[in-house]
Each structure stands twice: as structure tokens, then as C-alpha cells.
C-alpha positions in Angstrom: 2.1 -39.1 -90.7 5.5 -38.3 -89.0 6.4 -39.6 -85.9 9.4 -38.8 -83.6 11.4 -41.3 -84.8 11.7 -39.3 -88.1 13.4 -36.3 -86.7 16.7 -37.3 -88.2 15.8 -38.1 -91.3 13.3 -35.1 -91.5 16.3 -32.8 -90.7 18.6 -34.5 -93.1 15.8 -34.1 -95.9 16.3 -30.5 -94.6 19.6 -29.8 -94.6 20.2 -31.2 -98.4 17.3 -29.3 -100.0 18.3 -26.1 -98.4 21.8 -26.7 -99.7 20.8 -27.4 -102.8 17.5 -25.4 -103.7 19.1 -22.4 -102.2 22.2 -22.4 -103.4 23.1 -19.3 -106.2 20.5 -17.3 -103.7 21.7 -17.3 -100.1 24.9 -17.1 -98.9 27.0 -20.2 -99.8 28.5 -20.2 -96.2 25.0 -19.7 -94.2 24.4 -23.1 -96.4 27.4 -24.4 -95.1 26.7 -23.7 -91.5 22.8 -25.1 -91.4 23.4 -27.8 -88.8 22.0 -31.0 -89.3 22.3 -32.1 -85.3 20.9 -28.8 -84.3 17.9 -29.2 -87.1 17.0 -32.8 -85.2 16.9 -31.6 -81.7 14.2 -28.7 -83.9 12.2 -31.2 -85.5 12.2 -33.8 -82.4 10.9 -31.0 -81.0 8.0 -30.1 -83.4 7.1 -33.7 -84.1 6.4 -34.1 -80.4 4.0 -30.7 -80.2 0.4 -30.7 -80.8 0.8 -27.0 -82.8 1.5 -28.4 -86.0 0.8 -31.9 -88.1 3.7 -33.4 -90.7 3.6 -36.2 -93.2 6.8 -37.6 -94.5 7.0 -39.5 -98.5 8.3 -42.7 -99.0 9.7 -44.5 -101.6 10.5 -48.0 -101.3 10.2 -47.8 -98.4 12.7 -45.0 -98.0 11.9 -41.2 -96.6 12.3 -38.8 -99.5 10.2 -35.2 -98.3 8.2 -34.5 -96.0 5.5 -31.1 -95.4 4.3 -29.4 -92.0 1.1 -27.5 -91.5 -0.4 -25.6 -88.5 -2.0 -22.7 -88.0 -1.2 -19.4 -89.7 1.5 -17.5 -87.7 0.5 -14.2 -90.0 -0.6 -11.1 -87.9 -3.4 -10.9 -90.1 -4.4 -14.8 -90.2 -8.3 -15.8 -88.8 -8.7 -18.2 -86.3 -8.7 -21.2 -88.5 -6.3 -20.2 -91.4 -3.5 -22.8 -91.8 -0.1 -22.5 -93.0 2.4 -24.4 -95.0 5.4 -23.9 -92.7 7.4 -26.3 -95.3 7.7 -28.9 -97.7 11.3 -30.4 -98.9 12.2 -33.4 -100.9 15.4 -35.1 -100.7 17.3 -33.3 -104.0 17.1 -37.2 -105.4 13.8 -37.4 -105.4 13.0 -34.0 -107.6 11.0 -34.1 -110.9 9.3 -37.5 -109.6 6.2 -36.1 -108.6 7.2 -36.5 -104.9 6.1 -33.1 -103.9 3.0 -33.3 -105.6 1.6 -36.2 -103.7 2.7 -34.4 -100.4 1.1 -31.4 -101.7 -2.0 -33.4 -102.7 -1.4 -35.2 -99.0 -1.6 -31.6 -97.3 -4.6 -30.4 -98.9 -6.6 -33.5 -98.7 -5.9 -33.6 -94.6 -7.2 -29.7 -94.7 -10.9 -29.2 -93.9 -12.6 -28.1 -97.5 -12.1 -24.5 -98.0 -9.6 -24.4 -95.0 -7.3 -21.1 -96.1 -4.1 -21.7 -96.8 -0.7 -20.0 -96.9 3.1 -20.0 -97.4 6.1 -17.9 -97.9 8.4 -18.4 -100.4 11.6 -16.7 -101.3 11.4 -14.1 -103.5 13.9 -15.4 -105.8 12.9 -18.9 -105.9 10.8 -18.9 -108.9 11.1 -23.3 -109.3 9.3 -23.0 -106.2 6.7 -20.0 -106.9 5.6 -22.4 -109.6 4.8 -25.2 -108.1 3.0 -23.2 -105.8 0.7 -21.5 -108.2 0.1 -24.9 -110.2 -1.5 -26.0 -106.7 -3.8 -23.4 -106.7 -1.5 -20.2 -104.4 -1.2 -17.1 -105.6 0.7 -14.2 -104.4 -1.3 -11.9 -102.3 0.6 -9.1 -102.2 1.9 -9.6 -98.5 5.6 -9.6 -98.2 8.5 -9.3 -95.5 12.1 -9.0 -95.0 13.8 -12.2 -93.6 18.0 -12.0 -92.3 19.9 -15.0 -93.7 23.6 -15.2 -93.6 23.6 -11.5 -92.6 21.4 -10.7 -95.7 18.0 -10.0 -96.3 16.1 -11.2 -98.1 13.0 -10.8 -99.6 9.7 -13.6 -98.4 6.5 -13.5 -100.8 3.5 -14.7 -99.0 0.9 -17.2 -101.2 -2.6 -17.8 -100.2 -5.2 -20.9 -101.2 -8.3 -20.3 -99.9 
């Protein structure tokens, strides 16, 4: 589990992962403007709150990824439904099984049968493939997200 002292490391990974994963999808100006200090402050708030749980992944005592889960924010969510808010890795850790282990941790920590949803950019094929391999499926619900002055479609995936 992540602690309050992990906020800076999580923010660094969050920013690096966004810049790598969304290059060519999200405007470069938006990615370049992501501020690590403001992300650190936001993660400090998240980690000190009681609404979500965050886990970090370490390799050789170095944090290389994180995942965060909490109550679903969807309008049609039932009480007890959970949402995977984020799962990101340092790009250097991609392809090494770290995300798989993080996902296994998240799934093992939830009570059996707990519905879990997440949102993914429609253009992010790599992430969608990862989620499908872990039992998630698009449920037909979409929403628009404004990133850098452009609108992007997000697709909801669910796992029961």
C-alpha cells in the first residue's frame, strides 16, 4: 500500500507515463504542461483521504508503478461498485509484468464479486488490450473528456 510519503514518486510516474502513453493521442502542448508539483500536491491529498486505496509496485526497492481504486463515480453505479481510477507505470517498467502484478493485487484486495469499472481513452489500444486480458469488457458507455482544448472519447470497461 502507498503512504503519504509516496506522493512525489507517484506524481513523477504519473506524469512520465502520461507523456509516453498518450504521445500522438493527446496534444503535445497538454502533455508538456502537466505539472509534477501540482500532481504531487494532488496525490498527497488522495493518499491522506479515506475514499480510495493506492498500491505501489517496487522493483529492487524502486517504485516503478501504482494503482488506485475507490468507489465508482459513475451516475449508474450501485453501492459497493468500485472504480480503478488509475494504473500507471514508469515507462522503463513497461513490458516486464509489473502492471499485471499491480492488477492482480487490486483484484485480490477487492471482495469477491465486486463490480469494478474503469475509463480508458478510445484511442488507447494498448491499454484496452491490457484490460481485456484481465477480464474487463467495454460495456457500451462512453463520455467525452476535454484534454488540451480537444475532446476525446473515453470508453467504460467493467469487470464483475
